N, C-alpha and C positions, 0 to 999 in steps of 0.2 A: 349410179356409184353410191349415192347417199340414200338410196331407197330403203325404207324401213318396212319390214314385213310384220303384220299383226297377227294375232292368234287365228288359226283356221279351225274349221269344224272338222269332224272325222271324214265326212264325205268329201270336202275340199281337199284334204290331205291324201285320201285314197285316190282321187282324180289326178292330183299332182304326180303322185308316185307312179300311177299307171301311165301317164304321159311320158315320164322320164324313162320308165322301162321300155315303152314302145320305141322311143327314139334311140335308145341304147341298143335295142334289138336290131333296128334298121342299120345302124352303124356297124354292128357286129357282122350282120349278113354281107354288108358291102365290103367288108375287110378282105374277103377272098377275091372279089372282083368288083370294079367299079359299077358294073351292071348287076343288079340283084338277080335278074333271071338267069344270067349266065353263071352266076355264083351257084344257083340251085341246080342248074343243068350239070355243072361240073361235079357236084355231090351225086346226082343221079348216075353219071357216067362211072364214077368210082364204085358204086354199089353194082351196076350192071357188070363191070369188069370182074368184080369179086364173084359174083354169081356165076358168070361164064367160066372163070378159072376153076372154080370148084366143080362145076358141072363136067368140064373136060377131064380134070383130074379123076373124079369118080368113074367116068366113062373108060378111061384108059386102064385104070386099075380094076375094072369090073366090079365095083362095089355098089352099084346102083340097086342091086337086089336086096342089100342089107337095109335099105331105107324102109320107111313106112309105105304100105301100099296106097297108091294115089299118085298125084302129080308130083314127079321128082323135083322139078324146078321150084315148085311152091314149098316143098320140103326144105330145099336149100335157102329159099328166100325167107322163110320164118326165122331160121337161125341167124342169117347175115343181118337182117333188119334189126333184130334185138341187139346183136353184137355191135353194129355200127352205132346205134343209139346210145348204147351204154358207154362205149369207149370214147365216142366223139363227145358226149356230155362231160365225161370226166375230164378229157383234155381241155375243153372249153372252160370249165369252172377253175381248173388249175391255172389256166392262162388268163384268168380275169384279172382286171386292174386292182392292185392292192391300195392300201391307205396312203402310200407315198407317191402314187401316180399323179401326174399333172391334172388329170380329169377331176381328182377329188377337190381341187381348189375352186372349182366352179359350183357354187351352192345352187340347189340343194342336193347335188350329186353325193352319193356315198357308196361304200363298198357293198352294201346289201343290194342296191339297185344294179350295180355292175355284175355281181354274181348271178342274181336273178335273170338279167338280160342275157348273160352268156349261156345259162341253162335253157332258158325258153327259146332263144334264138336257134340253138341246136335242135331242140325238140321240134320247132317249126320246120326247119329244113329237112329233117329226117322224115317227119310225118308227111310232108308234101312229096318228097321223093318217093316214099313207099306207096302213096295213093297213085302217083303218075305211073310208076313202073307197073303195079298190079293192074291199072286201067289199060295200059297199052298191051300187057300181056294177055289180059282178058278179051280185049276187042280184036287185036291183031293176030293172035296165035291160037289160043285155046280157051274156052270159058272155064273159069275156076269157081269152086264152091268153097266157101269157108263157113263151116258148120255154126260156130258161135262167134261172129265178127266182134261183137262188143267185148266179149271176155278176151279174145285174142288182142284186141287193142289195149285192153287193160294190162296185159302182160308187156306190151311195149311201154306203157306208162311206168310200170313197175321196173323195168329195165332202165328207163331214164331216171327214175327216182334213186335207184341204187348207185348208178354212175354219178348222179349229183352229190350224194352222200359221200362217196369215196373221194371225188374231186374236192369237196369242201374240207375234208380232213387234211388232204395233201396241201391244199391252199393255205391252211392255217399253219402248216409246218414250213411251208416254203420260205418265208423270210429268215427263218433260223437255219435251215439246212437246204439251200436251193439245189445244190448238186444231187443230194440224196433224193429230193423230190423229182428232179428231172429223170434220174435213173429209175426210180420206182414207178413212175408214170409210164415209161417206155416198157420196162420189164413186165408190168402187170397187163399192158395191152398186148404185148407179144405172147405171153402165157395164156391169155384168153382165147388166142387162135385155136388152141387145143382144149384148154380147160373149161371153155364155155359150153362144150358139148354140141356145137353146131354141126359137127361132121358125123355124128353118130347118135343112136337112139338110147336113152337112158335105160329103158326097160330091157335092153338086150345085154347090159353090162353085168359081169359077175359082181359079187359083193366086194371083193378085194379092190376091184378097179372103181367101183362106185364110191368108195371111201376116199378116192383120190380126187373126186370132182364135186361131191355133194357140199363142200365148204363154200362153193362159189354161187352167190346169189344169181348170177346170169345163167348158170347151169339150170337152175330151177325155172327161171322164167321162159327160157327157150323150150324146155321140155313141156311145160305147162301150156305154152302157146300152140305147140304142135297138137297137144291133146284137144285144144279148143278148135283147131283148124281142120283136123282130119277126123272123120266119123268113126273110123276103125282103130284109133289109137287112144288108149287110156293110161295116162301116166301113173305109175304105182310107186316110184321111188323119189318123187319131188312133190313139193308143196308150194302154194302161193304165200303161206304164212311166213316161211323162213325169210325170203328176200324182203318182205314187208318190214319184219322186225329188224333185220340187219340193216335196212335202210334208214329206219327211224333212229336206231342207236348211232349210226354213223352221222346222221344229220345233227343229233343233239351234240355229239362230241365235236363235230366240226364247227357248230355255231359257237360253242363255248371257246374252242381254240381260236376261232377268228376274232372273237370279242376281246380275248386276252391279247392277242397279237396286235390287233389295231390300237389298243391302248398303249402297248409298249412302243409302237411305232410313233405314235403322236408324242410320246414323252422322250424317247431317245433318238430314234433314227432321224426323225425330222429336225432335231436341234443340232445334228452333226453337219448339216449342210451349211 
């Protein structure tokens, strides 16, 4: 209770923060289910149901021929993995604990650690789910070939990064307009069911339709991921630069907004209790 902490070196501070982030990630993962393994399995089941639902829909509508030549399920999974990583990360960051949370009363916990833990916890679950699903599909059903796996993984990381940036901006606005943020989060996730481009190929879109989707960074990462996954597909209408720049801009805006909101919370909202 009366323990006094002396100045720490940079390495000690880094280790302390890493330990706090690790324990916060474990806590975040266990929020879904008391058993961490079941929490991951539930997420895997959600992704599998997503893939099978779209597979059946495309089969019934006879749209499988419009996809990229190659493994159709792999084509679906490239889009769904990016979509799930992006939207889940955004939702996790928006739902991260703010400055008025009881957890912030336990030093040295702070909002930066809570936000980072929410983002990294989601990335961990989504990456592990992706690896396990691809492994089971490769071993149990049919061998798959990903032409440039490192680059394809980079697109998943870029999807996570842009989702992190959008979530951070919404988190900064949340204490001021909680209803608006809740609606915006839901609407954006629903719009991305179509606007992300996971159900069609960007190269096949006419120019007037392309303008309806190329504002979306997730649209670019999904299309680029398919270019790195399939040898016979070369994305012509998307780039990796756009989502990276958008993600960096949103991250800077979100950090400034969160810093301002945290200061206001400590001065006003906390004193109203």
